[in-house]
C-alpha angles and dihedrals in degrees: 000000000000094000092049091046093050094048096033084221134095089210094049093045092048092049091050090056097036094240131120121274090236092054090050091049091050092050093050091046089051091051091049090050092049091051095040087226134102111241097187134039109222115202124165096321093320120116126201132171118248117224088263090050092050091051093048094045091056093052094043093048093050091047094050090047090052091050091049092051092049092049091049091052091049092046093050094045106106097178091113089061096054120117115225 
């Protein structure tokens, strides 16, 4: 969802994650079904976030950024390699 939202394209989002466009479309459709809300407005090949999609994209992006920062801190922590 985040990749599609950032690119406003199923094809662009799929390419960013190295998955097929159809797989990306199915996952977003599943998320929309789970939420009971449409996250994107689809109009003649143009994609736009709905208000719900905009809200969710903000939360998801912040969450993924927080996870990335935590992983970077853990990865860069060399305490386990110290000699006592």
